[in-house]
N, C-alpha and C positions, 0 to 999 in steps of 0.2 A: 410569546417568543421564548424558546427554551435553549437556544444556542446563539451566541454572538461572538464575533471577533472584531478586532480593530486593526486598521492599517494606517501607519503614519508615513508620509512621504519623506524620504531621506535624500532626494535629489536624483537627477537623471530619471531612470525608470525603476529605481530601488525604493522599496517600502519595508518598514519594520512592522511585522504583524505580531499580535498577541492574542492568545486565547484566554480562557478563564483562569488558568494557572499563572498567567503573567509572564511566562518565559518568552523571550523574543525569538522570532523567526524571520529571516530576511527573505523577501521575494523580490526578484529583479526581472523586469520585462526583457532585459538584454541577457540575463543569465550570468552577468559579470560578478555580482556581489552575493549571489545566492541563487537557488533554483528559480527558473522562469515559472510563470503561473501554470503552464501546462505540465511542466515537470512536477510542480507541487501537487497537482491533481494525481499524478501517478504515485508520488510519495504518500499521499493520503490514502489511496487505494491499497498500496502495499502495506502501510502501517496498520490499516484497519483489519485486513484479512490476516496479517501476521499475528496481531494481538489475539484474534479469535483462535487461530491455530494453537497458540501457546496455552490459552485458557482451556480450550477443549482437550488438547493433548494432555494437560495436567490432570484433568478429570478422568481421562482414560488411563491414568497412571503411567504415562510415558516419561522416561527419565530425561527430562529436558534441561535440568540444571547443569550448567557447564558445557552443553553442546554448542556447536556453532550453527546458527540458523540465519540464513539470508534469503531474501526474496528479491529477485530481479524482475522489474516491471518494464516491459517494452511496449511502446505504442506507435502505431502508424497513423499519420494525420492526413486528412483530405488535402489535396494540392491547392484548392481555392478557398478563400475566406468563407466561412469563419474558421476553417482549418481544424475542425473538431477531430477527435480520435474516431477512426473507423474500425480499428482493431486494437485489442490489448492482449498481451500475453504475459502471464506470470510464471516464473520458474522458482519454485520453492526448493531450497537445499538445506537439509538437516544432516549434520555430520556428528556422529557420536555412537557409543556402544549401546546395545540393548534396545534399539528402537524398532518399532513395528511399522513397516511401510503401510500395511493395511489400516491400522488405527490412525496414522497421520493422514493418510488419504481421506479417511472418513472425516477427520477434523477439517481438512481443506474443503471437502464437499459441503459440509455443514456451514462453514463460513460463507461460501459462495451462494448456497441455496437459501440460507435463512438469516444469517447474522450480520454480514458486512453491510452496514448502512451506506457506506460510500459507494459500493458496487450497485446497490439497489437504487441509488439516487441518479445514476447515469442513465442515459437514454436507452430504451429497450432494444433499439436496433444496432447497438454496439456489438460487434462480434467479439466474444470474450473467450479466451483460451487460457489454460493453466497447465502446469506440469509440476510434479513433486519428485525431488531427488533425495533419497535417504542413503547416506554413505557411512560405512564404518570409519572409525578414526584412522 
């Protein structure tokens, strides 16, 4: 086993999770005290690919320090249980001077094709879409 997390029940449908760093993360089945489990999956996907884009973008000498970088992750769920995601869409937005859309798109493509372990863990029949927006300040 190379990865493990722990969840401790906090009442209702709320759990406090901790990974190897020990920082707490609340996950709430009702979404009242933290993201719901399915939202947490989208957060994990967005965090994974965003981290890749930053790392790859820096290697491509993109001036990322001080830019505003957000990833919006949207998911459509099946209407019947188990209500898995049937479609996921990512919108990457990078705002700052001197950025190359071509290089950042290449970073997004590499993340999705090769590096994002969360994406590659999801079922292969998930319809996956993404978009990159690069804007000047």
